[in-house]
C-alpha positions in Angstrom: 21.5 20.1 37.2 18.2 19.8 38.9 17.0 16.3 39.5 20.4 14.7 39.5 22.6 13.6 42.3 26.3 14.4 42.3 28.4 11.7 43.9 31.7 13.1 45.1 34.8 11.3 43.9 35.4 9.8 47.3 31.9 8.5 47.8 32.8 4.9 46.7 36.0 5.0 48.8 34.0 6.1 51.8 31.6 3.2 51.2 34.5 0.8 50.9 36.1 2.0 54.1 32.7 1.6 55.9 32.3 -1.8 54.4 29.0 -1.1 52.6 28.2 -3.7 50.0 26.4 -3.3 46.7 22.7 -3.5 47.6 23.0 -1.3 50.7 25.0 1.2 48.6 22.2 1.1 46.0 19.6 1.8 48.7 21.7 4.6 50.2 22.0 6.3 46.8 18.3 5.9 46.4 17.7 7.4 49.8 20.1 10.3 49.0 17.8 11.1 46.1 14.8 11.3 48.3 16.8 13.4 50.8 17.5 15.9 48.0 13.9 15.7 46.8 12.4 16.5 50.2 15.1 18.9 51.1 15.3 17.7 54.7 17.1 14.8 56.5 13.9 13.2 57.9 11.2 11.9 55.6 8.6 9.2 55.1 8.6 6.7 52.2 6.8 3.5 51.4 8.8 0.3 51.3 6.7 -1.1 48.5 7.7 1.9 46.3 11.4 1.4 47.2 11.2 -2.3 46.4 9.5 -1.6 43.1 12.0 1.1 42.0 15.1 -1.0 43.0 13.7 -4.4 42.0 14.6 -6.0 45.3 12.7 -8.3 47.7 11.2 -7.5 51.2 14.0 -9.5 52.9 16.8 -7.8 50.8 15.4 -4.3 51.6 15.1 -5.2 55.3 18.7 -6.4 55.4 20.0 -3.4 53.5 18.3 -1.0 55.9 19.7 -2.8 58.9 23.2 -2.8 57.3 23.0 1.0 56.7 21.8 1.6 60.2 24.6 -0.5 61.7 27.1 1.6 59.7 25.6 4.9 61.1 24.3 6.2 57.8 20.6 6.1 58.5 18.1 5.6 61.2 14.7 4.2 60.3 11.5 3.1 61.9 9.7 0.6 59.7 6.1 1.3 58.9 3.5 -1.4 58.8 0.7 -1.8 56.3 -0.3 1.6 55.0 2.1 3.6 57.2 5.4 4.5 55.4 8.8 4.0 56.9 10.4 7.0 58.7 14.0 7.6 57.6 16.6 9.9 59.1 19.7 10.5 57.0 22.8 10.7 59.2 26.2 10.2 57.3 27.0 13.9 56.8 30.3 13.0 55.1 28.5 11.2 52.3 25.4 13.3 52.0 25.2 16.2 49.5 24.8 19.7 50.7 21.3 21.0 50.5 20.9 24.5 49.0 17.5 25.5 50.3 15.8 28.8 49.8 13.2 30.1 52.3 10.4 29.3 49.8 11.5 25.6 49.7 11.5 25.3 53.4 7.7 26.0 53.8 5.9 22.9 55.1 2.6 21.6 54.1 0.0 22.2 56.8 0.2 19.6 59.4 -2.6 17.1 59.0 -3.2 13.5 59.8 -2.1 11.2 57.0 -2.6 7.6 57.7 -2.1 8.2 61.4 1.0 10.4 60.9 0.9 14.0 61.7 3.4 15.3 59.3 3.5 16.4 55.7 2.3 14.0 53.0 5.1 11.5 52.4 5.1 11.6 48.6 3.9 15.0 47.4 6.2 17.8 48.5 4.9 21.3 48.2 6.9 22.0 45.1 5.2 19.2 43.2 1.7 19.6 44.6 1.4 23.3 43.7 2.6 23.1 40.1 0.3 25.0 37.8 -0.5 23.3 34.5 -1.4 25.4 31.5 -4.2 23.8 29.6 -4.2 24.4 25.8 -7.5 26.2 25.0 -7.3 25.8 21.2 -6.7 28.3 18.4 -8.4 31.6 18.0 -9.9 32.9 14.8 -7.0 35.3 14.5 -4.5 32.4 14.6 -6.4 30.5 12.0 -6.5 33.5 9.7 -2.7 33.9 9.9 -2.2 30.2 9.1 -4.6 30.3 6.2 -2.7 33.3 4.7 0.5 31.2 4.8 -1.3 28.2 3.2 -0.8 25.9 6.2 -4.4 25.5 7.1 
């Protein structure tokens, strides 16, 4: 199913053997979702967005990131101010396989974004290029059909 993560049966056992507690495990599952969304192991994401989505404090997020980095599951470089945090997902045994087509691997043109020369951290190409059909209203022909049926 698109948009859902699949946690293998041994995910929680692997977390237990690596001594990953609840909050870092929650953060890791959240980062796995971003990993699947961006379709690559390195990405940028804002700490404020993470804190808002998970309902945790600045100190809790910082401690969870350090915990995951010590366990060898992620590497990160914290952003400051308007610069997002750079994450690299490592733990290959726990990460899902990416099924990427050639179309999905196209990158957004490299441009400076808040001092970072990489793709935009939040809008992947799939979401940015969605075409939205705008309803233009009914034609006279449609109205005539509805009048015949007594609906209009």
